[in-house]
C-alpha positions in Angstrom: 0.0 0.0 0.0 1.2 3.5 -0.9 0.1 6.4 1.1 1.1 10.0 -0.4 0.1 13.1 1.3 0.7 16.7 0.5 -0.6 19.3 3.4 -0.9 23.0 3.9 -2.5 25.0 6.4 -6.1 24.5 5.2 -6.3 20.9 4.0 -4.2 17.8 3.5 -4.7 15.7 0.5 -4.0 12.0 0.8 -3.8 9.4 -2.0 -4.1 5.9 -0.9 -3.6 3.4 -3.9 -5.3 5.8 -6.3 -8.0 7.0 -4.0 -7.8 10.5 -2.6 -8.9 11.4 0.9 -8.9 15.0 2.1 -8.5 16.0 5.9 -8.1 19.2 7.8 -4.4 20.6 7.1 -1.4 20.0 9.1 1.1 23.0 9.8 3.8 22.6 12.5 3.9 26.4 12.8 0.5 26.6 14.3 -0.7 23.0 15.5 -0.1 21.1 18.6 1.2 17.6 18.6 -2.1 16.4 19.8 -4.0 18.1 16.9 -1.9 16.7 14.4 -2.1 13.2 15.8 -6.0 13.8 15.8 -5.8 14.4 12.0 -3.6 11.3 11.4 -6.0 9.3 13.4 -8.7 10.4 11.3 -7.3 9.3 8.0 -6.0 6.1 9.5 -9.4 5.1 10.5 -10.8 5.9 7.0 -8.1 3.8 5.3 -8.9 0.7 7.7 -12.5 1.0 7.1 -12.3 1.9 3.3 -9.7 -0.7 2.4 -10.6 -3.2 5.2 -6.9 -2.8 6.1 -5.3 -4.4 9.0 -1.7 -3.6 9.6 -1.3 -7.0 11.2 -1.8 -8.7 7.9 2.0 -8.0 7.2 1.2 -5.8 4.0 4.0 -3.6 2.9 3.3 0.1 3.7 5.1 3.2 2.2 3.9 6.5 3.7 5.2 9.7 1.9 4.4 12.8 3.8 5.1 16.4 2.7 3.8 19.4 4.6 4.2 23.1 5.4 6.6 23.7 8.3 8.7 20.4 7.7 11.8 22.3 7.3 13.9 21.1 10.4 15.0 17.7 11.3 13.1 17.8 14.4 9.7 18.4 12.9 10.4 15.7 10.3 11.1 13.3 13.2 8.2 14.3 15.0 5.8 13.8 11.9 7.4 10.5 11.2 6.9 9.5 14.8 3.2 10.3 14.7 2.6 8.6 11.4 4.5 5.5 12.9 2.1 5.4 16.0 -0.8 4.8 13.3 1.1 2.7 10.6 3.7 0.7 12.7 6.4 -0.9 10.5 5.7 1.3 7.5 8.3 2.7 5.3 7.9 6.6 6.2 9.5 9.7 4.5 8.6 13.1 5.6 9.8 16.0 3.7 8.9 19.9 2.9 6.3 21.0 0.4 9.0 22.4 -1.5 10.4 19.0 -2.3 6.9 17.9 -3.1 6.7 20.5 -5.9 10.2 19.6 -7.2 9.4 16.0 -7.4 5.9 16.6 -8.8 7.1 18.9 -11.5 10.5 17.2 -12.3 10.5 13.5 -11.0 14.2 12.4 -11.2 15.2 15.2 -13.6 16.9 18.5 -12.5 15.2 21.7 -12.9 14.0 25.1 -11.1 10.7 25.1 -9.1 8.5 28.1 -8.7 5.7 28.1 -6.4 3.2 30.8 -6.8 0.0 30.4 -4.7 -1.1 32.5 -1.7 2.6 32.9 -1.0 5.7 32.1 -3.1 8.8 30.1 -2.9 11.4 28.7 -5.3 14.4 26.3 -5.2 16.9 24.5 -7.6 16.7 20.6 -7.9 19.2 18.2 -9.0 16.7 15.2 -9.5 17.1 14.0 -5.9 17.3 16.8 -3.6 17.0 20.5 -3.2 20.3 22.3 -4.0 19.2 25.6 -3.4 16.5 27.7 -2.0 16.0 31.6 -1.8 14.2 32.4 1.2 10.7 33.6 0.5 10.3 36.0 3.4 6.6 35.5 4.0 3.8 37.8 3.1 5.3 40.8 5.0 8.9 40.6 3.9 8.6 38.8 0.6 6.4 36.2 -1.1 6.9 38.3 -4.4 4.7 36.8 -7.2 2.2 35.3 -4.9 -1.4 36.3 -4.2 -0.8 37.7 -0.8 1.7 40.1 -2.2 -0.5 41.2 -5.1 -3.3 41.8 -2.7 -1.1 43.9 -0.5 0.0 46.2 -3.3 -3.6 46.5 -4.4 -4.9 47.4 -1.0 -1.9 49.7 -0.2 -2.9 51.6 -3.2 -6.7 51.5 -2.6 -6.6 52.9 1.1 -4.5 55.8 -0.4 -7.1 56.5 -3.2 -4.3 55.5 -5.8 -6.7 53.1 -7.5 -8.5 54.1 -10.6 -12.1 54.7 -9.7 -13.4 52.1 -12.2 -11.3 49.2 -10.4 -12.3 50.7 -7.0 -16.1 50.4 -7.8 -15.6 47.0 -8.7 -13.6 46.3 -5.4 -16.3 47.7 -3.4 -19.0 45.9 -5.1 -17.3 42.6 -4.3 -15.7 43.5 -1.0 -17.5 46.1 1.2 -14.8 46.8 3.4 -14.2 49.8 5.5 -10.8 51.2 6.2 -11.0 49.8 9.9 -12.0 46.3 8.5 -9.0 46.3 6.3 -6.7 47.0 9.2 -8.0 44.8 11.7 -8.0 41.7 9.1 -4.3 42.5 8.0 -3.0 43.4 11.6 -5.1 41.2 13.8 -6.9 38.6 11.8 -6.5 34.9 12.1 -5.1 34.5 8.5 -3.6 37.9 7.0 -1.9 36.0 4.2 -5.4 34.5 3.2 -7.1 37.9 3.4 -4.7 39.7 1.3 -4.7 36.8 -1.2 -8.4 36.7 -1.6 -8.4 39.9 -3.7 -6.0 38.4 -6.3 -8.7 36.7 -8.4 -10.5 39.8 -9.0 -7.2 41.7 -10.2 -6.1 38.7 -12.3 -9.5 38.5 -13.8 -9.4 42.2 -14.8 -5.8 42.3 -15.9 -6.5 41.5 -19.5 -8.8 44.5 -19.9 -7.6 47.2 -17.3 -4.2 48.8 -17.5 -3.8 49.5 -13.8 -4.6 45.7 -12.9 -2.2 44.5 -15.6 0.6 46.8 -14.4 0.4 45.8 -10.8 0.1 42.0 -11.8 3.2 42.2 -14.0 5.3 44.1 -11.6 4.4 41.6 -8.8 5.4 38.6 -11.1 8.6 40.5 -12.3 9.6 41.0 -8.8 9.4 37.2 -8.3 11.5 36.4 -11.4 14.3 38.9 -10.7 14.5 38.3 -6.8 13.5 34.8 -6.5 14.4 33.0 -9.9 17.4 34.8 -11.6 20.0 34.0 -8.7 19.8 30.4 -9.7 21.0 31.2 -13.0 24.3 29.3 -14.3 26.2 31.6 -16.7 25.3 31.0 -20.2 22.6 28.6 -19.5 18.9 28.6 -20.5 16.8 28.6 -17.4 13.9 26.1 -17.5 11.3 26.5 -14.7 8.4 24.4 -13.7 5.5 26.3 -12.0 3.0 24.9 -9.0 0.2 26.9 -7.7 -3.3 28.4 -8.7 -1.6 31.9 -9.3 1.0 30.8 -11.5 -1.3 28.6 -13.6 -3.6 31.7 -13.9 -0.7 33.9 -14.8 0.9 31.6 -17.2 0.8 34.0 -20.2 2.4 36.9 -18.3 5.0 34.7 -16.8 5.8 33.6 -20.5 6.2 37.2 -21.5 8.3 38.1 -18.6 10.5 35.2 -18.7 11.2 35.8 -22.4 12.9 39.2 -21.3 15.1 37.3 -18.8 16.0 34.0 -20.9 13.7 31.9 -18.7 11.5 29.3 -20.2 8.4 28.5 -18.2 7.7 25.0 -19.4 5.6 23.1 -16.8 2.6 24.2 -15.0 0.5 22.3 -12.2 -2.1 23.4 -10.1 -1.4 21.2 -7.1 1.5 18.5 -6.6 -0.6 15.8 -5.2 -1.6 13.8 -8.4 1.8 13.9 -10.0 3.4 13.0 -6.6 1.3 9.8 -6.1 2.4 8.8 -9.6 6.1 9.5 -8.6 5.9 7.3 -5.5 3.6 4.6 -7.0 6.7 4.0 -9.4 9.3 4.3 -6.8 7.6 2.1 -4.0 7.1 -0.8 -6.6 10.6 -1.8 -6.0 9.8 -1.7 -2.3 7.0 -4.1 -2.5 9.0 -6.5 -4.9 11.8 -6.7 -2.1 9.2 -7.3 0.6 7.7 -10.1 -1.4 11.1 -11.7 -2.0 
């Protein structure tokens, strides 16, 4: 049995032998050990019920878990220990969501990875491991190219009356927010990055017919290219970049245009890593199962 999971703050997608299960998200930055264990218990029970699976039957199990916040050895060991509690004897690998994106895009081949969703991230990948990572900085210090960065730029203009009235009218019709509401959500709200990113679809949707929206969108994407991708360039080499995330997928045309100016080829796009990851591990883990049978 192959279990592959990719987790963010809001949801975790688990693929169990081609069947997908969705649970609450797992994020070590904000969740306690007990809260994480309860999520894993939930999916373990569903696997046992749905697949009539009993660990005592001596079936080889591979668990591959990728998650937000799994950037330290300590967190990876903790997550592996939780999974071991519910899947004793399983072969377990825990890694970051950045490695998930790299494997989903490139498999065993080298390439550059760009993540463009609520936030942003990037890395160089040699087909086995991550060889370089420019720190994203989060929605306050960085995350250029992502939805939160785009929303932050728009709101900054909006509260200073720098947004053209035609766009401001559209914004007010969709989001009846007063200035105190905006400040409260950004500085005291439970999910400020998500709040800022919630305005990105409106801006992207208007960008092909409104010069202001197109300008701030392209400036956001170009900042990502120059600050988070160009440092990976090897002198004289063409850069091939794969993109993960809803913002990247929606902005593929603009990325192609901007990339062309900098010698970057954006050549792969996927919305979410989980399906490609499941295929990747299904191939890898077939060798594990063969060895077990012998």
